[in-house]
C-alpha positions as CSV (number, residue, x, y, z in Angstrom):
1,M,0.0,0.0,0.0
2,Y,1.3,3.4,-1.0
3,L,0.2,7.0,-0.2
4,S,0.4,9.5,-3.0
5,Y,0.6,13.0,-1.6
6,L,-0.4,15.6,-4.3
7,D,0.1,19.3,-4.3
8,D,-0.2,22.0,-7.0
9,A,1.8,25.1,-7.8
10,G,0.8,27.9,-10.1
11,S,-3.0,28.2,-9.6
12,T,-4.1,28.6,-6.0
13,G,-2.2,31.7,-4.8
14,R,-0.5,29.7,-2.0
15,N,2.9,30.4,-3.4
16,L,4.4,33.9,-3.5
17,A,5.0,33.8,-7.2
18,D,1.9,32.1,-8.4
19,K,0.4,35.2,-10.1
20,D,3.5,35.4,-12.3
21,C,4.3,31.7,-12.5
22,P,4.5,30.6,-16.2
23,F,4.0,27.0,-15.2
24,Q,1.1,25.0,-13.7
25,I,2.6,22.1,-11.8
26,M,0.9,19.0,-10.2
27,G,3.4,17.0,-8.3
28,T,3.1,13.9,-6.0
29,V,5.4,12.2,-3.6
30,L,4.9,8.4,-3.2
31,I,5.4,7.1,0.3
32,E,5.1,3.4,1.1
33,A,2.8,3.0,4.1
34,D,5.5,1.1,6.0
35,Q,7.8,4.2,5.4
36,F,5.4,6.7,6.8
37,D,6.5,6.5,10.4
38,V,10.2,7.1,9.6
39,T,9.3,9.8,7.1
40,E,7.3,11.7,9.8
41,M,10.0,11.1,12.3
42,L,12.8,12.5,10.1
43,L,10.7,15.5,9.1
44,G,10.2,16.1,12.8
45,S,14.0,16.0,13.2
46,V,14.3,18.7,10.5
47,I,11.9,20.9,12.5
48,D,13.9,20.3,15.7
49,Q,17.1,21.4,14.0
50,C,15.7,24.5,12.2
51,V,12.8,25.9,14.1
52,P,12.8,27.4,17.6
53,E,10.6,25.5,20.0
54,E,8.1,28.5,20.4
55,M,7.5,28.4,16.6
56,R,6.9,24.7,16.2
57,H,3.3,24.4,17.2
58,N,2.0,26.0,13.9
59,F,5.0,25.3,11.7
60,E,4.4,24.2,8.1
61,F,6.9,23.4,5.4
62,H,5.6,26.1,3.0
63,A,8.7,26.2,0.7
64,S,8.2,29.5,-1.2
65,R,7.5,31.5,2.0
66,L,10.3,29.8,3.9
67,W,12.8,30.5,1.1
68,A,11.8,34.1,0.9
69,G,11.7,34.6,4.7
70,A,8.1,35.8,4.3
71,A,5.3,35.7,7.0
72,P,4.7,33.7,9.0
73,F,8.4,32.8,8.9
74,D,9.8,36.3,9.0
75,K,10.9,35.7,12.6
76,L,12.8,32.6,11.7
77,K,16.5,33.1,10.7
78,L,16.6,33.0,6.9
79,E,19.5,30.5,7.0
80,D,17.4,28.2,9.2
81,A,14.4,28.6,7.0
82,K,16.4,27.6,3.9
83,K,17.9,24.7,5.8
84,A,14.4,23.4,6.5
85,V,13.6,23.3,2.8
86,E,16.9,21.6,2.0
87,G,16.3,19.1,4.8
88,C,13.0,18.0,3.1
89,V,14.8,17.5,-0.3
90,Q,17.6,15.5,1.4
91,L,14.9,13.3,3.1
92,V,13.3,12.5,-0.3
93,R,16.8,11.6,-1.6
94,D,17.9,9.6,1.4
95,L,14.6,7.6,1.8
96,E,14.5,7.1,-2.0
97,L,11.0,8.4,-2.2
98,I,9.4,8.8,-5.7
99,F,8.5,12.2,-7.1
100,I,6.3,12.4,-10.2
101,Y,4.9,15.5,-11.8
102,G,2.9,17.0,-14.7
103,A,3.5,20.5,-15.8
104,V,1.9,22.9,-18.2
105,D,3.6,25.9,-19.9
106,K,0.7,28.3,-19.7
107,K,2.1,30.7,-22.3
108,K,2.6,28.0,-24.9
109,L,-0.8,26.5,-24.0
110,S,-2.4,29.9,-24.7
111,E,-1.0,29.8,-28.2
112,Q,-2.5,26.3,-29.0
113,I,-5.8,25.3,-30.6
114,Y,-6.8,24.1,-27.1
115,A,-6.0,27.3,-25.4
116,T,-9.1,27.3,-23.2
117,A,-8.2,23.9,-21.7
118,S,-7.6,24.0,-18.0
119,P,-3.9,23.9,-17.0
120,V,-4.9,22.3,-13.7
121,D,-6.8,19.5,-15.4
122,I,-3.9,18.8,-17.9
123,A,-1.2,18.8,-15.2
124,F,-3.2,16.5,-12.9
125,R,-3.8,14.0,-15.7
126,L,-0.1,14.0,-16.7
127,C,0.8,13.5,-13.1
128,I,-1.5,10.6,-12.3
129,E,-0.7,8.9,-15.6
130,G,2.9,8.9,-14.4
131,V,1.9,7.4,-11.1
132,E,0.0,4.6,-12.7
133,K,3.0,3.9,-15.0
134,W,5.3,3.6,-11.9
135,F,3.0,1.1,-10.3
136,T,2.7,-0.9,-13.5
137,E,6.5,-1.1,-13.8
138,H,7.6,-1.3,-10.1
139,A,4.7,-2.4,-7.8
140,P,2.1,-4.1,-10.0
141,S,0.5,-5.9,-7.0
142,E,0.3,-2.8,-4.8
143,S,-2.5,-0.2,-4.4
144,C,-2.4,3.5,-3.8
145,L,-4.4,6.1,-2.0
146,L,-4.3,9.6,-3.5
147,I,-4.3,12.5,-1.0
148,A,-4.4,16.0,-2.4
149,D,-4.1,19.5,-0.8
150,D,-7.5,21.0,0.0
151,A,-7.4,23.6,-2.8
152,S,-10.0,26.1,-3.9
153,D,-13.4,24.8,-5.0
154,K,-12.5,25.4,-8.7
155,V,-9.2,23.5,-8.5
156,K,-10.8,20.7,-6.4
157,H,-13.7,20.3,-8.9
158,E,-11.3,20.0,-11.8
159,I,-9.1,17.4,-10.0
160,K,-12.1,15.3,-8.8
161,N,-13.7,15.4,-12.3
162,A,-10.5,14.2,-14.0
163,F,-10.0,11.5,-11.3
164,S,-13.6,10.2,-11.8
165,V,-12.9,10.0,-15.6
166,Y,-9.7,8.0,-15.1
167,R,-10.8,5.8,-12.2
168,R,-14.2,4.1,-12.8
169,K,-16.5,3.1,-10.0
170,V,-17.5,-0.5,-9.4
171,R,-20.6,-1.4,-11.4
172,S,-20.4,-5.2,-11.6
173,V,-18.2,-8.1,-10.4
174,G,-16.0,-7.9,-13.5
175,H,-15.8,-4.1,-13.6
176,N,-13.0,-2.3,-15.3
177,R,-11.2,0.3,-13.2
178,G,-10.3,2.4,-16.2
179,K,-6.9,3.9,-16.6
180,L,-6.0,3.9,-12.8
181,T,-5.9,0.2,-12.0
182,H,-3.8,0.7,-8.9
183,M,-5.7,3.6,-7.4
184,L,-8.3,3.1,-4.6
185,D,-11.9,4.1,-5.6
186,D,-11.8,7.7,-4.3
187,M,-9.3,10.4,-3.6
188,F,-9.1,12.5,-0.5
189,F,-8.4,16.1,0.3
190,G,-6.4,17.1,3.4
191,S,-5.1,20.3,4.9
192,S,-1.5,21.0,4.1
193,A,-1.1,22.4,7.6
194,N,-1.9,19.0,9.0
195,S,-0.2,16.8,6.5
196,L,3.6,16.5,6.3
197,G,3.2,14.4,3.1
198,I,1.4,17.3,1.3
199,Q,4.1,19.7,2.6
200,L,6.8,17.4,1.2
201,A,5.1,17.6,-2.2
202,D,5.0,21.4,-1.8
203,V,8.7,21.5,-1.3
204,C,9.4,19.3,-4.3
205,N,7.1,21.5,-6.5
206,F,8.9,24.6,-5.3
207,V,12.3,23.2,-6.3
208,L,11.0,22.0,-9.6
209,D,9.3,25.3,-10.4
210,R,12.5,27.3,-9.8
211,H,14.4,24.9,-11.9
212,L,11.9,25.3,-14.8
213,I,12.1,29.1,-14.6
214,G,15.9,29.1,-14.3
215,R,16.5,30.2,-10.7
216,Q,20.1,29.3,-9.9
217,D,20.1,29.6,-6.1
218,T,17.9,26.5,-5.7
219,E,19.6,24.5,-8.5
220,P,21.7,22.5,-5.9
221,L,18.4,21.4,-4.4
222,Y,17.1,20.3,-7.8
223,E,20.3,18.3,-8.3
224,L,19.4,16.4,-5.1
225,L,15.8,15.9,-6.2
226,E,16.4,14.9,-9.8
227,P,17.5,11.3,-9.2
228,R,14.2,10.7,-7.4
229,I,12.0,12.0,-10.3
230,Y,10.6,9.0,-11.9
231,A,8.5,10.8,-14.5
232,G,7.9,14.4,-15.4
233,R,5.9,15.5,-18.4
234,M,5.5,19.0,-19.8
235,Y,2.6,20.1,-22.0
236,P,2.9,21.4,-24.7
237,E,6.1,19.4,-25.2
């Protein structure tokens, strides 16, 4: 059993640069259920090392704000804030977790015949197709629960609609699950503030986004993450 923690960048306004972000990203981190405890423990260790005790109660790995030293992390030393982001990426590398993403170049999409298509919908489909491919190749007998960040109603509707198209409901004994043969029959939405898995996906999306737009200060983090990227698809290619 695997947990697929999904987060998006470029649509919800959660990230500081979302309004100007040229890319819509949907990224997921795959965590085997048996690895969850150690993942949570190691993320707790990162918090212990980088965050003063009085700030830990409401702390969240919100990468873009941590990296910029923006509220609510403006009272945290910038060096420690950046170390917290780096610690997350190192954890993904050290635990050999899997990162999969779909991305849309919004400017190029606007020039296509399907310019009115939703970047969120496209990025989500690309992402979950990559997840299904990973299971087919590496864990064909396993199943997966998809847990996404509780986004805006519009984003949530688009994600749920795409999921329902790809993962069919049981209608008979010999039903066909559709394209997502390894996914459980429903996906769930959780608060990023309460889910370290979603926060981990947020960090990976942040590092990927800065790589795509050519920011050099986070390129060492991308080099740490890159070996754990199983699949990443950009539309239009």
